[in-house]
Structures are given as structure tokens and as C-alpha cells.
N, C-alpha and C positions, 0 to 999 in steps of 0.2 A: 091548063086544065080547067075546064068550064064546072062552076058549082056543081051543076045538078051529076057532069061526072066526077066531082070528088063526093059525090052525098054516096052514088049506086057503088064507087071501089071500095072491096071490102078490105078490114085491117085484120090482122092478127094479134091477137090481145096474150095469149098464153102459148109458148111451143114444150113441147112436149115427146117424149116417146113411151108408149105405154111397152115395147117389145115384146109384142103376142107371138112369133114367131121363134122358136129355139136353132140354136145356129148362127144366128146375123151376127156379122162384127161390127158392120156400118151400115147405115140407114141416113138418106138423104130427107129433110122436114119438105113436106109436099107443098111448095108457096105457091106453084101457078102463077096466078095472074094478083094475089094479094099482096099486102107491105108491110111491114114489120112497124106497128104504133111502139112511136115514142114512150117509154115506159111500161110497154110490155114485159112481160112476164115470162123467164126462159126456167122450165124445170128438170133441175139434171135429175134421178136418181142416182141409189148408191150402185158400185159396178157398173156408172156408163161418166160416159164424155163428151161435150159440146165442141163444136171446133166451128168459127166464123168464117165463113170464106169470103172475102169479096174481089169479083175480078179477077178471080183464078188467082188469089195471094191469099194466102195464110194470115188471118189476125188474131181474133181473139179466142181461147181459150176454158171453159169454165168446165171444174168440176161440182160432184154433187149437191146440190145444195136446190132454194129457191133466190134467182137473179133477177133482179130488175132493171131492166136496161136503158141505162141512161150513157151522157158521154163520158163521164165519171165510168160505170163500171164498162163503157166500150174505148178504153184509151186508144189502143194500134187501132181498130175502124175507124173512132175519129178521125184520127192522125191521116188514113189515106184519103177519108171521101172529106177531108178538109171544112168543118163543119163547126161551125160557131159553138161557145162551150155551153150556150143553152137555148141547141136546136129543138126544134117542139114537129118538125114535120116527118112522117115514115121513111123509112128506107127500106131497101132491097138488099140481100145480105143471101148466100147459101148457108144453111146452117146444118151442120153433119153430126149425128149422134152414134157412138161407141159404145160399142158393148167390153167391158172389160174384165167381164167374168172365167171363171175356167169351162174349158169346150174338151168335156170328158169323154173316154171312151172313144178317139179316135184309133183305127185301126192303122198297123203298119205293116211288111212282109214284103221276101221276097218270095217273086213268082220264079224264079228263075238261081240254082244254086251258085251262086257266087265264091269265090277262088282267094283263099286268105292265108298269107304267111302264117307258118307254125314252128313254135321251136322243135318238137316233137315229129312231126310230119310233112317239114319241109312245104308242103303244102297242103294244104285241105279245100274242098267245094262243098258249103255250108247251105243250110237253108235255114230263115230265123225267123219268125213273128212274135207278136205282140199288141202292146198298144201305147199311148202317151198322151196328155192332157198341156195344154197352152193356155194362155189368153194373152190377147192384146194389150201390148203394154206402152205405145208412143204413136199415138194417133197421129202424128208428122209424119209421121214414118213411112209410116201404112198409109196412108192419103196419096204423100207423094209418089210411093214407088209402088203399091200395088192396088188399091183400089179408084185413084180418080176422083170422074166426074162421076162413077156408076150410083144408079137410086141409091143401091144397096149392095153387100158384098157377106157372102157365106163360108163358113167353113167347108162346105160340098164346094163348094169355087178353089180352094184352095189344097183341098184332097190329094190329087194328083200332086202338086208341088213338095208340099212335107211330106210325103211318104220317100220320095223322091227323094230329098234330103238327107233323111235317115238313112235310108238304104244305101248313099252314094257313102256315106260316113261309117257304115258298117265295120270298114276294112280298117281304117284309120282308129275305131277305136280298140279293134283287137290288135293292131301293132303299138299303141299307143299306153296299153296298159303289161305289155310284154308278158304275157298270162297265157299260157298253152290252152290249146281248145278243148282238151281235156278236164280243167282244173275251170275252164269259160262254161262251157256245159253244164259243169256240175253246181258252179256258182253263181246263177242267172241274175242274181241284185247285186253282184260288181262287174258282169256285164254290162246293163242298165245302166249303170251308173259311169262304164265308161264311154257306155254310147250317146248317155246325154250331154256330158261335158266333151266330148267329141263337134255336139252336133248346133251349143248352146250358140255360137258367134251367129253360124248361117239362117237361126231363127232369128237375131235381135236386128239381124240387115232385112228383116221385114215388118219391123217392127213390131215384134211379139217376143214372149218370153215361152219357153220350154219349160215347164213345171214337172214334167213327170215322167217318164220313161219305165216300161215294162217288158220283160222278155220274156214269152211265157214257152216257146218250144227252140231251143235251138237242134237241126237234124246232121246228117250225113246223106250221102248219096244214096241209094242200096246197096253199089258196087262195095264203094268203100268202108260201110257199115260191114259186112262179112269181113275185109281184112281187118277193120277195128276189134269185131269180133273173137276171132284169129287171137289176137296179141294178146287180148283179155285173156282168152283162155291159157293160152301158155304162160302166162304172169301167173294164173290160177295154180296152175301146175310147179312154178318155179323154173331155174335154168338146168335141171337135170331134161338133158334133150333126150334120153330114151325113156323118160316118161313124157315128154311131151308127143313122141310120135305114137304112146301108147295113148295116149289121150285122144290121134289124131286114127287111129285107127277104130278108136270107141267111139266116132263123130261120124264113122264111115258104114258102121256094123248094121243099121238099120237098113241102109241101100242095099250091103252084102248081101242080106240075110233074103230081101226082099228080091233078087236076082236069082237066086238059088231054090228060091219057093215055086218055081211056077208047075213043079205037077209032084215035089218032093214030102210036100206034107214038112209033119216035124224033125222028121229025117233030113231031108233038105235045108231046113232051117240050121238043125246043131250042128249041121257039117261045115255051112258057109261061117256058122257064128268060130265054132272052135278054130278054121283056116284063119280065119279074122283076126282070133287069137295070137294064134301061130305067126303069120307074118306081121304082125307088132310086136313079138318079141324078139323074130331075128332081126327086125328093125334097128330095133331098140340095141341090140348086143351089138347090131355093127355097127352103130353111131358110137356107143359108147367106148369100144375096142378103140376106131379113130380118135377121139377126142380125152382116152385117158392114156392115153401111151402104149394101146394094145394089152390094157389088160382084159384075161380070160373072164367067160361069163361065172365062174364060180370067184373071181377075187383074185384065182393067181395071177402074178404075174408073168406077160406072156417072156420070153428067151428071149436077150437081147440078139443074140444069134439070127433069132429067124426075122424080127421086126412085122412090116406091116405088107400083107401083097399089095403091090400095083394098081389092081384089080378094085380090091378094096380101097383104098384109096381111092379110085375114080368113084367106085359106087357111093361111096360118101360125101364127093365133092356135086356128085351130082343132086343127093335128095340136099345136100344145104344149099346150091343153088335155086334149087326150086322150091325152097321156103323163102330167099330174098327176094326171087320173084313174086310170089305171093305178096309181099310188104312185112312177113314175119320176122326175118331177120335183117337188121340192117346192113349197109355196103362195108361198115368198120365191123361188126360181128360175122361178116361173112368172110372179109378177107383177114381177121384174126385167126381164124379156124383153119382159113386153108393153109398159112401159113406154117401152122402148128400141123396140118397133116404133109402139108411136105416133105416138115422136117423130121418126117419118119420115116421117110424114103432113104436117104441119105446115114 
């Protein structure tokens, strides 16, 4: 290099990153044709890390502080370039800055319901969403596995990957916790802890640390929610099947009254209402007789010689089968009631 070229050549005396844009995880210092002056100052702010890369190889890494760049402060780079101990010439090297502060309010959620195994329901299809926060924890892994030689890398570039990781481990979180769906839905803090524990290692593989996960909502598809509502209604009235039939009839009264009120006014509504109540009482009495050994509505036991008529048993079984088909009765509950009714015919 001639003297004139040497004089024209630009040197870098201070290397720093102001971090003016939010959400940037990695930024490469733009040297262009400039070289780093021997004795230059590297300024690394709090929540930053600087990484020197020479000819594709990671050399030295610096934490927060002001660092004067010499052979003493760049031991690995000095070894790679085979410098003498008192080198005086400028040098070229890529310097990458990494932001290690928390990246907050990142969103995750299921675009479609996902199927999970459950202790109570066998399997459920759920939707869930919430937010999470993470930070860059290992610049070496992030540089080699994710960012590479790009000029910059942001949280937005990782958004799809990280949301996919969380959703992928959603079923692992539920299965690992062993907690039924209803309890998870009611205790979203525990659900979030289980999801964070199941996902942490996947974030570490990218050089990231998953700081927190929140679950803001867990819900079922509409058709499953209706079945769940019926089971909750059944639990509210207790195990008495007669009361449950009355509850179901009460739920249907508005529809029944509306269908009978096309031109009948108050009289039609009252008739429909009375018919609904009578129907509920008859169904309740029929099933009560089948489940309680044929007891009469007034409480007096039926004569042992008469027993239950076969048509009553069949009618009761059909009602129980319908409840099982709707998910209100489990297979075991239906089988137990069926065996109990069939014994009445012997």
C-alpha cells in the first residue's frame, strides 16, 4: 500500500451500538472499507454482548464495559492472526452486537383447535392463546445456529418459529402435568408453568432463554362446549336422574313455548309450558322407577310379583343411550345402569 493510500484509508477508533430500534437481537457493525485501529475502544452497553468473528471463526467475546483493543484484550484473535505481541497495524474483523434484554409481550396462540389427551374426557380439542417473553442468552449458539452472517436479526424474524415451538409443546405440557383439562382451564397459572417447562429446552437450542409464559384463555370448540355445559348442568342438580330430566325439560321450555305460541297467545304459551312440565314429570318418574327398583311415584315399593314391564325397561334404556350419545353419561355409567335395569326383568 502506498503512502497516499494509507493516509486516505479510514480507521475505526470507537466501535459501539446505540440500539435505536426495538426488537433487534443481533446487529453487525458496518465497517465497509474501514479497518479497526490498534488501540481502538469497544463500547458495550448494559444488556449487550459483542462478538468478534475472524474469517468465519468466532474469536473473542466482550460483555458490558469499555474495552481497549490490543493483543492483550484480543488473545484469541491475536492467535488466529498470528500477530506479534506488539502489533501496530490496523486489522479487519467482523464485530456483531447482541441485545440480551428481555423481549416482552410476544404473542402465541392456536390457529386451529388441537387434540389433547385428558383424564376426564379421554380426548379434547382446545384453543389457547397468551403471551411470553424471552431474551438472547448464548450469542455463540445464536450466531452459529440462527443469525449467521446477516446484517441484523430481529424478534419479528423469529416470531413464526417461536410460536410454533410453543404450540408444538402444548400437548406435552398438558400430558406432563397430569392435570385434567377442567382444572387447567380453571388454573391458567399452573398451565403456563407446565408450558414453560416443556418448551424451555427448545428455546435453549436456539441460544434463547424463555423467561415467562402466560395463558390468557383456554377454550373448547362450540360443539364440545355444549356437551360440557350439559355435564356441568347435570353436576349442579346432583346424581338424581329424575331431577336431571326435569332440568333438561326446563332448558327446553323456551323453545317449546315459542313453537306453541304461533297464534295461541298467552293460552298457547301456558299450554306449552304445562305440557313441558308434565312431560318432565312423566319421564322423571319412569326413569326413577327403573333406577330405584320400580318404586311408585308416591314412594311405595312396587309389588315384587309384577316387576317392571319390558317396554318400560326399553324406553328407559333408549333415554339413557341418548344421554350417553350426547356425552352426558360415560360408557361405564351407562353399562352399570343397563345391567341394573336388565336384572329387573329376571
